[in-house]
N, C-alpha and C positions, 0 to 999 in steps of 0.2 A: 392600142392592145388591149383585147379584155379576156380575162380567164374566165369561163364560162364553170361552175363548178357545183356540183351536187354530192352529198354525203348519205351514208345510212350510218345508224349509230344503236347502239344497245339500249337507248332509250332517251327522253327527251330532256335530261339534266346535265347541260355541259360542266357542271362542277363535278357530277359522280359517274356519268355515263361516257363512253368510250365511242369512237369512229370504228367502223366495221369495213367500210368500202368508200372510195373517194374515186372520183372523174372529173379529168378537166377537159374542157375545148377549147382551144384558142382562137380568137376570131381577131383579125385584122382590120375589122371595119368594112370590110368588102365581102369576105367568105371566110368558113373555117380553114385553118393553116395546119393544125397539129393538134393532136388529142394523147391523154396519157388517164390510166385506170388501173385500179388496183385494189382486191381485198387487202384487208389488214387485221391483224391478231389483237385482239382488243385485252387480251389475256385477262379476260374474265368470260363466265360463261353468256351466253346471247339468251335473254328470256324467250320462252316459247313463244309468247305472242308476237314479238318482234321478230323472230323466225319464221311464224305463220305469216306475217304481213310481208317481210321482204324476200323470204325463201332462203337467206343466210344461215347456214348453221355452224354450230360450232364446229364441225367435222371439217366444212369448207375452210374455215380459217384458221386449223390447226398450224397448217405449215406456211400458213401466209406471212408476209413480213410484218413486224413490229411497228408503231408510227415513226419512232427515230431511226428506223431504216429505211423511210422513204422520205424524211422530212427535208433532206436536201433537194432531194428531185420537187417536192412539193414548192420550196423556195423558189428555185430556179423558175418553173412553169409559171410562176406569178409575180417574178418580181419585176416590178417596173409595168404593170398591167393592170385595169381596173378588174375588181373581185365583182362578179356577176353572180346571182343565183335568183331562184325565184323563193320569194321571204328571205331575202341574202343575210338579215341579224342572227337566223337559226345557225346557218351553215357557217357564218364567219365566227360566231362565237363559239362555237366548238373547236374550228382548227385555231383559232388565237388561244384559247384553254391547252389543247394538245403541245402548243409550241411556247406555252408560260410555263408548263411541267417539266419542258426540256430545259428551261430557263433563257429561253430565245421570246423577243417581243417580235408578234408578226402584226404588220401593220400596213394595209394596202386600201387604196380609195374605194369605195363599195357602190354597187349598182343594183338595184332591186327591181325584176323585171315584173313584179306584180304591179308597183308603180308606174314603169315606163307603158305597161299595157293599159293602164288606166289612163295615163295621159293622151296616147296615141290610136286608141279603140275604145274611147267613152262608150257606156250605156251597156255593155255588155251583163248578162243573169249574174254570172260568177267570174271571178278573175283565180281560182284553185288551177293548178297546172293541168290536170287531167280534164276539167270542163272547157278552160281556155283551149285548150288543144283541139279539143272537140268542136270548138266553135269555130275556129279558123284553120280546121282541115289539117291538122298537124300528128301523123303517124306515131303514136305514143306507145313503143313499147318496151317491154319489162320494167313496167310502173312499180315504184318502189324499189327498185335497183337503182345504184350510182350511175352507173352507164346509161341506162334508159332515161331517167328523169334528167341529166345532164344534155344528154343529145337531144332530147326533145327540148330543153330551154334553148339549147343553141340554137337550134330551128327558129324556135320563138324569138329570139334576139333578132337572128339576122332578117326576117320578116319585118319585125317591128322598124329595122333599120331602115328598109325599102317601102314600109306600107303607107308611110306620109311624105311621101315625093312626089306627088303632083306637083305639075310648074305652077309658080308662083307670079301672077301676071306675065305668064310667058316664060319665064326666066325659070331653067331646072338648077342654075346655081343658086339663087332664091331657097328653090325649095329645098336643096341638100343643106344649106347653110341653115334653114328653120331646124330639120331634123336633128343636125348636129348643137344646135341651142337647145334644143329639148333634150336631149343626153346630158349635156353641160350641168343643165338645171339637175335633172334627176339626179346626177353623181352629187352635187351639192345636197339633194334633200334625200339621199338613201335612208337617212335615219329616220325620217317623218315616216307614220301610217301612210299606208297606200292611197287613201283617199284623202290625205290632209295636204292641202295647197300648202307651197311657201309664202303666199301673199297671207292666207289667214293667220299662220304665227308672227307674222312681220308687223300684223295690226294689233296685236295682243295690246293692251296697256301694261305698264309696268308699276303697278300700285297694288294695295292690298284688296283679296275680295275673294269669291269663290268662284269655283271654274267647273264646267260640267262637260265629259265625253259622251258623244251621243252615237249611237250604233246606224247603222243603213237606214232601219225604220223611224229612227227621230228618237228613240226610247235613251234616257239618261243610263249609263252604264256602270258611270263612276262621276263620284264627288269628290273635290279636294279644294284646298285653301292655300294662300301664299301671301306673304307681305309684298312678293312682287309675282302677278301671274303669269306674265310673258317667260321670266326666268326659271320659274319652277314648270310650266308646261315643256319648254325645252329641256330641261333636265330629264323629264319623264321620258321624250323621246331618244336621247342621247347614250342612255345608260344601256350597257349589254345586257339582255334578257337572259337569264339563267333556265328558262324551261320551256316548254312547249306551251305551256298554258299562260305564262307570262306573254310569250310572242303572239297567242291566240289575241290575248286583250288588245296588245299594242294595233295589231292588225284590224281588231274590230271597229277601231275608233275612226268615225266616218264624218265628225262635226265636232265644233267645240264652242259652247257658249260661256257667259260668265257674267258675275254680277261684282260691281265694285262696292266694296264696303268702307274703306276710308281708314280705318286700323284693324291690326291685327284679333283683338278682343272682341269684336263685332264679325270678323270674321269666324272665328274659330265656332263663336257661339251659333252662327247661320249653318257653317256646313253641319254642325253635330245636328241642327235641325232638320235639315234638308236629307243628310243620308238615313236619319231615323224614319222621314218621313216617306222617301220615295225607295229607299231599301234597293239601292244600286246593285247590279250582279257582282261587282268587282270591289265593293266595299262590304264584304262578307264581315270582316273582323268587327268594324265600326258599326255596322247594322246594330250589333250587338252592344253593351257596353264595353268599353274600351279599360273602363275602372271596375274591373268585377270582383276585386277583394277588398272586404270592408272591415274597419275597425269599428268595434261594439262596446260598450259598456252597459255593465247590468251592475245589481247589488246581490251578494252571496247572503247564504244564511246567517252568516256572521255579523251583518251591516257593513261589508269592506265594499267599496265601488271596485269592481273588476275590469279591467280592459281586455279585448282579444282581438284575433285576426281571425278571418275564413272567409268564404265563398258568399256573395252578394243573393248570389241566386239561389242555394241553399238556405240561407238566413231569410230569404223571402217567405219560404215555407213554412218558417216558426213565429213569423210576425217580428222579427227584429229589424230595426232600421239602422244603418250605420252611421255614424257619425262623422266620417269621412270615406270615400272610397279612392282607392289605388289602384295600381295596373295590374299586379300580382302580387303572390305572398311573399316573394322574396325582398319587395320593396315593402311591403307592411310590415314584414318583422323588423326589417332594417329602421322602420320609422319609429315602431315602438321601444326598440333599443335606445334610440335616441332620446325620446320621451323618460325613459326609466332612468339614464344616467343626467338628464336636465333635471327633473323634479323629483328626484332621489326616491324612484317608487319600488317596487317590490317586483323582481323578477317573475316570481312564482304567479302572483295575482295579476301579471301582463301577459299571462300563456306563453311566457319564453323559457320557464324550467319547469319540467315535471318532475316534483316530488312530494311526498307525502309529509316531509318533515320543512327545514328551512331550506332558503333559495341558497345559489352559491355566493349572493352578494352578502348575506348575513352572516357567513362562515368568514368572508374576509371585512368584516365590520364598516359593509358600504351601505345596507338594509338597515332601518329601524325595528324589524321583525315582526311586521305586521303578518308576515306570511306564517307566524307561529303565535299570533296574539299578544305580542309584546308590547306594539303600538296599539293605541285605541282606535277605532274606526275613524271618528271624529276628526284627530289628527291628521290620520293617513289620506282620508277622504278629502281634506282641505287642498292637497299636493295634486291630487287626481283631477278635482274641480281647475285646479290653475293649468295643468296641462291640456286637460280638452278646450279651455278657452282660447290656448294658442294655437288651436287648428281648427275653430270655428271662426265665423265671420265677426271681427270685431265690434262692428255693427249690426242692430237686426234690420235698419231699413237705412237704405243708401241708395244714392245716385252716382253712377260714374260717366262723367263729361269727357268724350275723346274727342280727335280729330274726324271730319266728316270727310264725305265723298269728294266734295269740291272746297275751293276757298269761299269762306264767310258759311259754312255749315259745320255743326256740331254733331256728335252722334251722343245719344242716350240712352244707359243701362240700367234698369230699374230693379233693384232688389227690395221686397217689402218684409218686414218680419222672418229673415232669412230665406225667404223663397223669391226665386228669379221670376219675374214676371214677363221680361220682353226686353225689345230697345226699339229706338227708331231715331230719326234724324230732323234736326229742326235748324231754322237759321240763327246764325250765332248773335242775334240781337233779340232774340226770343229770350223774354222775361218770365219767370216761375216764380210764383208767390208762395207755393205749397206744395207738398208732396204730390196731391190730386192733381196740380197743373201739370208735374212731371211725367204721373201715369195717365195723361189724357194725349201724350203725344206718342206714346209708343206702339208697336204691333205686338200682341200678345201672343208669346210663345211657352212649350210645355217644360216645367222644371225636372230634372232629374239628377240624378247623381254624377253623369259627365258634366253636365253644364255647372254644377256646382264646384265641381273640381276643376275647371276652367277658369271660373271666377277668382274662387281660391287664389290658385297658382297666379293669377293678374295681380290680386291685391297685395299678394308678397314679391311680386317682380319689382323691380326698379321703372317704374311707370311712371309717364310726366300727366298723366290724367287727371282731371279734378274730381275729388270725390266730395259729395255733398250729402250730410248725414242728417238723417231726418229722426233718429231715435227722440 
C-alpha cells in the first residue's frame, strides 16, 4: 500500500516554516482507492510570494484546522504504507518536523517518484513534476496546490507501475516481478539523489580521500574530504535536508568521483587546494578562507609588542600579515585569553581589555604592569615572543611522512622556511639524502592561511606520522 502525498508550506525551511495544505492519495499497487486533503492553519502569516505561487491566502486558512487537529488522520492514512512523493525528502522532512513539534516520531518507508521515473523512463529532458507530466501526457490541474500536485503524482505513480510491464521472454509474471523488484530497490534507495544508482555508492572505497559531486553537465558542484569516503557520502544522503536550497543541492548530484589520498592530512590539503581551484557552487564558505580571523603582532610607540585579533581580509588592506588564523573572532578571543593566562601577558596589550589605565589583571595583581609602563618592554616582550613561538611552527623546514594510498607507499608533505610547498607519494623504499631530494618528489601547491592552519593543527595532534626536520 502506498500513500502518495504533497504539501504546500509557508516557505522552504522545515525548521521554521509550517504546512498550509496536505493531500494524500492511497494506492493499493493496482489503483487509487482513497484520498484525503485539507487546508491547514499554519498559525502564522503566509508570505505574499507564497500566496502568489500557491493561491493559498491567510483568509483561506483562517478557519482551517491546525496541524495537531488533523495529525491523527494523517497517521491513520499513512500507517503501514510507503510514503510516496515527488522529491520525497522535502515533504517527508516537513511532516516529520510537524509531528516532532507534537512530541511524536513519524517514521515511514519512503519512495521518490523522481528516482522511480528516472529508473523506468530514462532519458527525459527534465524530471520536474510539471515537465514530466507534460512529457507523458498527464493532465496537471491546480499546479502548486497540494491536491493538484498529489493527484498528478498519483497518476504518475500508477503509470510508472504499468509502463515497465512488457512481457519478459513471453512471461507476464516475469515482467510484473521486474517492476516489483525496481520498486523494492527504489524504496531502499529513496534517500539517494535521483540520478545516483545504488551500485555507484556500493562501489565507493572506505579509505581517506577527496570526493567530487558532479551535476548532469559533468561540472563539479561540491568537493569534500573524509577518512572514509563511502561512509561520508552515505551520511550526505541520509540526512534530512532542512531547506529547499539544500534539497536542490542533493537533487542536482548526478555523478560521484573521488581521489584516494591515503591519510587525513593529505586529504585536507588536497581538498582545500581543489576548492580554491575549482570554486564549486556548493562550497561557497570554503571557497573563501574558512580561517578568516587573524592574530596579529605589532610594536607600539613605547616598544611593547602587542597582540590583537581581527578580520584577515581587512588586515590585508593595510598590509598586516596574521601570525595565525582562526575560524572566527570568538575563537580568536578565547585563544588570546589562553595565551594571556599561560604566559602572564597583559590583557590591555592583547586587545582584550579596553582602558586608558591599568588592565583588570593588574588590579588583582596578575599583570606585571606593562599596561602602565611599570614593566620594561624588554622583559614583557620576552614572554610575548615565547607565546608566539608556541603557535608557530616549531621548526622552519620539515617533512611529514605519512601513510600512502596503498601498501608499500608513503605520503610526503614538505614545508620550507615555514612555507608549505606541496605533497607527493613515494615508494616506501625511497631513500632521501637531502631536503632537495624530498622537494623533488612532491607536486607543488599554493600556500595560504587555511593550509597553514591545517598543518599546525596536524602537528599539534597525536598523529603517528614521521617528521624529519631540516633546520
